PyMOL commands that place a pseudoatom at each C-alpha (Angstrom):
pseudoatom trace, name=CA, resn=MET, resi=1, chain=A, elem=C, hetatm=0, pos=[1.135, 10.156, 65.789]
pseudoatom trace, name=CA, resn=THR, resi=2, chain=A, elem=C, hetatm=0, pos=[0.480, 6.706, 63.893]
pseudoatom trace, name=CA, resn=THR, resi=3, chain=A, elem=C, hetatm=0, pos=[-2.010, 4.358, 65.206]
pseudoatom trace, name=CA, resn=LYS, resi=4, chain=A, elem=C, hetatm=0, pos=[-2.516, 0.476, 64.546]
pseudoatom trace, name=CA, resn=LYS, resi=5, chain=A, elem=C, hetatm=0, pos=[-5.563, -0.326, 62.264]
pseudoatom trace, name=CA, resn=ILE, resi=6, chain=A, elem=C, hetatm=0, pos=[-7.075, -3.959, 62.152]
pseudoatom trace, name=CA, resn=ILE, resi=7, chain=A, elem=C, hetatm=0, pos=[-7.320, -5.467, 58.597]
pseudoatom trace, name=CA, resn=SER, resi=8, chain=A, elem=C, hetatm=0, pos=[-10.205, -8.027, 58.204]
pseudoatom trace, name=CA, resn=THR, resi=9, chain=A, elem=C, hetatm=0, pos=[-11.650, -9.714, 55.125]
pseudoatom trace, name=CA, resn=GLU, resi=10, chain=A, elem=C, hetatm=0, pos=[-14.285, -12.288, 54.400]
pseudoatom trace, name=CA, resn=GLN, resi=11, chain=A, elem=C, hetatm=0, pos=[-12.125, -13.560, 51.574]
pseudoatom trace, name=CA, resn=SER, resi=12, chain=A, elem=C, hetatm=0, pos=[-9.748, -15.136, 53.961]
pseudoatom trace, name=CA, resn=PRO, resi=13, chain=A, elem=C, hetatm=0, pos=[-10.654, -17.342, 56.987]
pseudoatom trace, name=CA, resn=SER, resi=14, chain=A, elem=C, hetatm=0, pos=[-11.679, -15.536, 60.081]
pseudoatom trace, name=CA, resn=ALA, resi=15, chain=A, elem=C, hetatm=0, pos=[-9.322, -15.544, 63.193]
pseudoatom trace, name=CA, resn=ILE, resi=16, chain=A, elem=C, hetatm=0, pos=[-9.679, -18.789, 65.215]
pseudoatom trace, name=CA, resn=GLY, resi=17, chain=A, elem=C, hetatm=0, pos=[-8.252, -17.155, 68.231]
pseudoatom trace, name=CA, resn=PRO, resi=18, chain=A, elem=C, hetatm=0, pos=[-7.357, -13.805, 69.680]
pseudoatom trace, name=CA, resn=TYR, resi=19, chain=A, elem=C, hetatm=0, pos=[-5.595, -12.162, 66.665]
pseudoatom trace, name=CA, resn=SER, resi=20, chain=A, elem=C, hetatm=0, pos=[-6.293, -10.294, 63.725]
pseudoatom trace, name=CA, resn=GLN, resi=21, chain=A, elem=C, hetatm=0, pos=[-5.867, -11.264, 60.046]
pseudoatom trace, name=CA, resn=ALA, resi=22, chain=A, elem=C, hetatm=0, pos=[-3.412, -8.318, 59.694]
pseudoatom trace, name=CA, resn=ASN, resi=23, chain=A, elem=C, hetatm=0, pos=[-2.417, -5.114, 61.338]
pseudoatom trace, name=CA, resn=GLN, resi=24, chain=A, elem=C, hetatm=0, pos=[-1.512, -1.884, 59.687]
pseudoatom trace, name=CA, resn=PHE, resi=25, chain=A, elem=C, hetatm=0, pos=[0.908, 0.522, 61.428]
pseudoatom trace, name=CA, resn=GLY, resi=26, chain=A, elem=C, hetatm=0, pos=[1.790, 3.609, 59.162]
pseudoatom trace, name=CA, resn=ASP, resi=27, chain=A, elem=C, hetatm=0, pos=[2.892, 2.109, 55.973]
pseudoatom trace, name=CA, resn=MET, resi=28, chain=A, elem=C, hetatm=0, pos=[3.429, -1.282, 56.969]
pseudoatom trace, name=CA, resn=ILE, resi=29, chain=A, elem=C, hetatm=0, pos=[0.998, -4.422, 56.862]
pseudoatom trace, name=CA, resn=PHE, resi=30, chain=A, elem=C, hetatm=0, pos=[1.896, -7.292, 59.281]
pseudoatom trace, name=CA, resn=THR, resi=31, chain=A, elem=C, hetatm=0, pos=[-0.345, -10.523, 58.456]
pseudoatom trace, name=CA, resn=SER, resi=32, chain=A, elem=C, hetatm=0, pos=[-0.934, -13.345, 60.757]
pseudoatom trace, name=CA, resn=GLY, resi=33, chain=A, elem=C, hetatm=0, pos=[-0.057, -16.599, 59.524]
pseudoatom trace, name=CA, resn=GLN, resi=34, chain=A, elem=C, hetatm=0, pos=[-2.204, -18.173, 56.892]
pseudoatom trace, name=CA, resn=ILE, resi=35, chain=A, elem=C, hetatm=0, pos=[-3.217, -21.884, 56.995]
pseudoatom trace, name=CA, resn=PRO, resi=36, chain=A, elem=C, hetatm=0, pos=[-5.152, -23.750, 54.141]
pseudoatom trace, name=CA, resn=LEU, resi=37, chain=A, elem=C, hetatm=0, pos=[-8.538, -23.309, 55.325]
pseudoatom trace, name=CA, resn=ASN, resi=38, chain=A, elem=C, hetatm=0, pos=[-11.320, -22.527, 52.886]
pseudoatom trace, name=CA, resn=PRO, resi=39, chain=A, elem=C, hetatm=0, pos=[-12.651, -19.242, 53.913]
pseudoatom trace, name=CA, resn=LYS, resi=40, chain=A, elem=C, hetatm=0, pos=[-16.293, -20.158, 53.447]
pseudoatom trace, name=CA, resn=THR, resi=41, chain=A, elem=C, hetatm=0, pos=[-16.400, -23.542, 55.039]
pseudoatom trace, name=CA, resn=MET, resi=42, chain=A, elem=C, hetatm=0, pos=[-13.521, -23.107, 57.636]
pseudoatom trace, name=CA, resn=GLU, resi=43, chain=A, elem=C, hetatm=0, pos=[-12.422, -26.520, 56.474]
pseudoatom trace, name=CA, resn=ILE, resi=44, chain=A, elem=C, hetatm=0, pos=[-8.868, -27.606, 55.673]
pseudoatom trace, name=CA, resn=VAL, resi=45, chain=A, elem=C, hetatm=0, pos=[-8.561, -28.112, 51.777]
pseudoatom trace, name=CA, resn=GLU, resi=46, chain=A, elem=C, hetatm=0, pos=[-7.918, -31.686, 50.580]
pseudoatom trace, name=CA, resn=GLY, resi=47, chain=A, elem=C, hetatm=0, pos=[-4.773, -32.718, 49.025]
pseudoatom trace, name=CA, resn=GLY, resi=48, chain=A, elem=C, hetatm=0, pos=[-1.139, -32.417, 49.954]
pseudoatom trace, name=CA, resn=VAL, resi=49, chain=A, elem=C, hetatm=0, pos=[1.386, -29.625, 50.546]
pseudoatom trace, name=CA, resn=ALA, resi=50, chain=A, elem=C, hetatm=0, pos=[0.699, -28.010, 46.842]
pseudoatom trace, name=CA, resn=GLU, resi=51, chain=A, elem=C, hetatm=0, pos=[-2.974, -27.767, 47.377]
pseudoatom trace, name=CA, resn=GLN, resi=52, chain=A, elem=C, hetatm=0, pos=[-2.492, -26.416, 50.811]
pseudoatom trace, name=CA, resn=THR, resi=53, chain=A, elem=C, hetatm=0, pos=[0.062, -23.923, 49.657]
pseudoatom trace, name=CA, resn=GLU, resi=54, chain=A, elem=C, hetatm=0, pos=[-2.272, -22.735, 46.897]
pseudoatom trace, name=CA, resn=GLN, resi=55, chain=A, elem=C, hetatm=0, pos=[-4.956, -22.163, 49.689]
pseudoatom trace, name=CA, resn=VAL, resi=56, chain=A, elem=C, hetatm=0, pos=[-2.614, -20.426, 51.939]
pseudoatom trace, name=CA, resn=MET, resi=57, chain=A, elem=C, hetatm=0, pos=[-1.367, -18.157, 49.276]
pseudoatom trace, name=CA, resn=LYS, resi=58, chain=A, elem=C, hetatm=0, pos=[-4.923, -17.255, 48.163]
pseudoatom trace, name=CA, resn=ASN, resi=59, chain=A, elem=C, hetatm=0, pos=[-5.809, -16.343, 51.728]
pseudoatom trace, name=CA, resn=LEU, resi=60, chain=A, elem=C, hetatm=0, pos=[-2.657, -14.469, 52.248]
pseudoatom trace, name=CA, resn=PHE, resi=61, chain=A, elem=C, hetatm=0, pos=[-3.042, -12.082, 48.995]
pseudoatom trace, name=CA, resn=ALA, resi=62, chain=A, elem=C, hetatm=0, pos=[-6.839, -11.746, 49.973]
pseudoatom trace, name=CA, resn=VAL, resi=63, chain=A, elem=C, hetatm=0, pos=[-5.675, -10.106, 53.355]
pseudoatom trace, name=CA, resn=LEU, resi=64, chain=A, elem=C, hetatm=0, pos=[-3.126, -8.328, 51.468]
pseudoatom trace, name=CA, resn=GLU, resi=65, chain=A, elem=C, hetatm=0, pos=[-5.545, -7.020, 49.139]
pseudoatom trace, name=CA, resn=ALA, resi=66, chain=A, elem=C, hetatm=0, pos=[-7.825, -5.867, 51.871]
pseudoatom trace, name=CA, resn=ALA, resi=67, chain=A, elem=C, hetatm=0, pos=[-4.985, -3.959, 53.331]
pseudoatom trace, name=CA, resn=GLY, resi=68, chain=A, elem=C, hetatm=0, pos=[-4.330, -2.120, 49.862]
pseudoatom trace, name=CA, resn=ALA, resi=69, chain=A, elem=C, hetatm=0, pos=[-1.090, -4.091, 49.485]
pseudoatom trace, name=CA, resn=THR, resi=70, chain=A, elem=C, hetatm=0, pos=[-0.117, -6.530, 46.660]
pseudoatom trace, name=CA, resn=GLY, resi=71, chain=A, elem=C, hetatm=0, pos=[2.521, -9.311, 46.201]
pseudoatom trace, name=CA, resn=GLU, resi=72, chain=A, elem=C, hetatm=0, pos=[5.057, -6.778, 44.796]
pseudoatom trace, name=CA, resn=THR, resi=73, chain=A, elem=C, hetatm=0, pos=[4.815, -4.815, 47.935]
pseudoatom trace, name=CA, resn=VAL, resi=74, chain=A, elem=C, hetatm=0, pos=[5.622, -7.644, 50.436]
pseudoatom trace, name=CA, resn=VAL, resi=75, chain=A, elem=C, hetatm=0, pos=[9.120, -7.249, 51.873]
pseudoatom trace, name=CA, resn=LYS, resi=76, chain=A, elem=C, hetatm=0, pos=[9.405, -10.325, 53.903]
pseudoatom trace, name=CA, resn=THR, resi=77, chain=A, elem=C, hetatm=0, pos=[7.557, -13.588, 54.383]
pseudoatom trace, name=CA, resn=THR, resi=78, chain=A, elem=C, hetatm=0, pos=[8.049, -16.260, 56.960]
pseudoatom trace, name=CA, resn=CYS, resi=79, chain=A, elem=C, hetatm=0, pos=[7.080, -19.860, 55.865]
pseudoatom trace, name=CA, resn=PHE, resi=80, chain=A, elem=C, hetatm=0, pos=[6.545, -22.914, 58.113]
pseudoatom trace, name=CA, resn=ILE, resi=81, chain=A, elem=C, hetatm=0, pos=[6.311, -26.117, 56.605]
pseudoatom trace, name=CA, resn=LYS, resi=82, chain=A, elem=C, hetatm=0, pos=[5.759, -29.544, 58.369]
pseudoatom trace, name=CA, resn=ASP, resi=83, chain=A, elem=C, hetatm=0, pos=[8.352, -31.437, 56.373]
pseudoatom trace, name=CA, resn=MET, resi=84, chain=A, elem=C, hetatm=0, pos=[11.325, -29.982, 54.495]
pseudoatom trace, name=CA, resn=ASN, resi=85, chain=A, elem=C, hetatm=0, pos=[10.931, -32.898, 52.144]
pseudoatom trace, name=CA, resn=ASP, resi=86, chain=A, elem=C, hetatm=0, pos=[7.911, -30.806, 50.747]
pseudoatom trace, name=CA, resn=PHE, resi=87, chain=A, elem=C, hetatm=0, pos=[9.993, -27.892, 50.040]
pseudoatom trace, name=CA, resn=VAL, resi=88, chain=A, elem=C, hetatm=0, pos=[10.347, -28.274, 46.267]
pseudoatom trace, name=CA, resn=ALA, resi=89, chain=A, elem=C, hetatm=0, pos=[6.490, -28.705, 46.071]
pseudoatom trace, name=CA, resn=PHE, resi=90, chain=A, elem=C, hetatm=0, pos=[5.793, -25.803, 48.331]
pseudoatom trace, name=CA, resn=ASN, resi=91, chain=A, elem=C, hetatm=0, pos=[8.229, -23.539, 46.383]
pseudoatom trace, name=CA, resn=GLU, resi=92, chain=A, elem=C, hetatm=0, pos=[6.621, -24.282, 43.103]
pseudoatom trace, name=CA, resn=VAL, resi=93, chain=A, elem=C, hetatm=0, pos=[3.482, -22.926, 44.248]
pseudoatom trace, name=CA, resn=TYR, resi=94, chain=A, elem=C, hetatm=0, pos=[4.789, -20.131, 46.286]
pseudoatom trace, name=CA, resn=GLY, resi=95, chain=A, elem=C, hetatm=0, pos=[6.985, -18.931, 43.227]
pseudoatom trace, name=CA, resn=LYS, resi=96, chain=A, elem=C, hetatm=0, pos=[3.842, -18.301, 41.198]
pseudoatom trace, name=CA, resn=TYR, resi=97, chain=A, elem=C, hetatm=0, pos=[2.683, -15.727, 43.525]
pseudoatom trace, name=CA, resn=PHE, resi=98, chain=A, elem=C, hetatm=0, pos=[6.088, -13.885, 43.650]
pseudoatom trace, name=CA, resn=ALA, resi=99, chain=A, elem=C, hetatm=0, pos=[7.173, -14.096, 39.962]
pseudoatom trace, name=CA, resn=THR, resi=100, chain=A, elem=C, hetatm=0, pos=[8.393, -10.608, 40.122]
pseudoatom trace, name=CA, resn=LEU, resi=101, chain=A, elem=C, hetatm=0, pos=[10.064, -8.683, 43.160]
pseudoatom trace, name=CA, resn=ALA, resi=102, chain=A, elem=C, hetatm=0, pos=[10.302, -11.659, 45.380]
pseudoatom trace, name=CA, resn=PRO, resi=103, chain=A, elem=C, hetatm=0, pos=[10.491, -10.764, 48.976]
pseudoatom trace, name=CA, resn=ALA, resi=104, chain=A, elem=C, hetatm=0, pos=[12.952, -11.812, 51.614]
pseudoatom trace, name=CA, resn=ARG, resi=105, chain=A, elem=C, hetatm=0, pos=[11.962, -15.034, 52.905]
pseudoatom trace, name=CA, resn=SER, resi=106, chain=A, elem=C, hetatm=0, pos=[12.701, -17.520, 55.892]
pseudoatom trace, name=CA, resn=CYS, resi=107, chain=A, elem=C, hetatm=0, pos=[11.390, -20.898, 55.481]
pseudoatom trace, name=CA, resn=VAL, resi=108, chain=A, elem=C, hetatm=0, pos=[11.540, -23.427, 58.684]
pseudoatom trace, name=CA, resn=GLU, resi=109, chain=A, elem=C, hetatm=0, pos=[10.370, -26.996, 59.115]
pseudoatom trace, name=CA, resn=VAL, resi=110, chain=A, elem=C, hetatm=0, pos=[8.210, -27.184, 62.163]
pseudoatom trace, name=CA, resn=ALA, resi=111, chain=A, elem=C, hetatm=0, pos=[7.010, -29.928, 64.484]
pseudoatom trace, name=CA, resn=ARG, resi=112, chain=A, elem=C, hetatm=0, pos=[3.359, -29.091, 64.367]
pseudoatom trace, name=CA, resn=LEU, resi=113, chain=A, elem=C, hetatm=0, pos=[1.138, -26.436, 62.917]
pseudoatom trace, name=CA, resn=PRO, resi=114, chain=A, elem=C, hetatm=0, pos=[-2.419, -25.291, 63.795]
pseudoatom trace, name=CA, resn=LYS, resi=115, chain=A, elem=C, hetatm=0, pos=[-5.079, -27.845, 62.955]
pseudoatom trace, name=CA, resn=ASP, resi=116, chain=A, elem=C, hetatm=0, pos=[-2.159, -30.122, 61.766]
pseudoatom trace, name=CA, resn=VAL, resi=117, chain=A, elem=C, hetatm=0, pos=[-1.864, -28.430, 58.409]
pseudoatom trace, name=CA, resn=LEU, resi=118, chain=A, elem=C, hetatm=0, pos=[1.221, -28.945, 56.187]
pseudoatom trace, name=CA, resn=VAL, resi=119, chain=A, elem=C, hetatm=0, pos=[1.994, -25.206, 55.694]
pseudoatom trace, name=CA, resn=GLU, resi=120, chain=A, elem=C, hetatm=0, pos=[1.726, -21.859, 56.891]
pseudoatom trace, name=CA, resn=VAL, resi=121, chain=A, elem=C, hetatm=0, pos=[2.887, -18.394, 55.699]
pseudoatom trace, name=CA, resn=GLU, resi=122, chain=A, elem=C, hetatm=0, pos=[2.810, -14.725, 57.093]
pseudoatom trace, name=CA, resn=ALA, resi=123, chain=A, elem=C, hetatm=0, pos=[4.051, -11.693, 55.355]
pseudoatom trace, name=CA, resn=VAL, resi=124, chain=A, elem=C, hetatm=0, pos=[5.152, -7.990, 56.045]
pseudoatom trace, name=CA, resn=ALA, resi=125, chain=A, elem=C, hetatm=0, pos=[4.229, -5.630, 53.329]
pseudoatom trace, name=CA, resn=PHE, resi=126, chain=A, elem=C, hetatm=0, pos=[3.814, -1.979, 52.816]
pseudoatom trace, name=CA, resn=VAL, resi=127, chain=A, elem=C, hetatm=0, pos=[1.221, 0.386, 51.273]
pseudoatom trace, name=CA, resn=ALA, resi=128, chain=A, elem=C, hetatm=0, pos=[1.854, 3.756, 49.767]
pseudoatom trace, name=CA, resn=SER, resi=129, chain=A, elem=C, hetatm=0, pos=[1.155, 6.782, 51.869]
pseudoatom trace, name=CA, resn=LYS, resi=130, chain=A, elem=C, hetatm=0, pos=[-2.232, 8.429, 51.178]
for i in range(1, 130): cmd.bond("trace and resi %d" % i, "trace and resi %d" % (i + 1))
show_as sticks, trace
zoom trace
């Protein structure tokens, strides 16, 4: 029987509510949405959508690494942005992290995100069986 395993790393912001940074179930990794918090200070990074997206992706990849996954093993992302007019700037940063084997993706504009940030990204990935 497969059981759920909690994934956690200090290289990404700690949970600010009753959730985990990620869960592993079998070979699948399910991350929580990552927002642009500096994991050391727990403060939102300064700047616009490009700077916030860069921090979000660093946080996301830290969680994936802690789970034994990589960008190439991400099969799906869901991206939330506050303003669809920021899509080009968001996409430019996001694309650097998925230069090869890009995952399936949904990207939606939302009215509000935690801490009033401009972007949040979550992912589903897999890890090889051991």
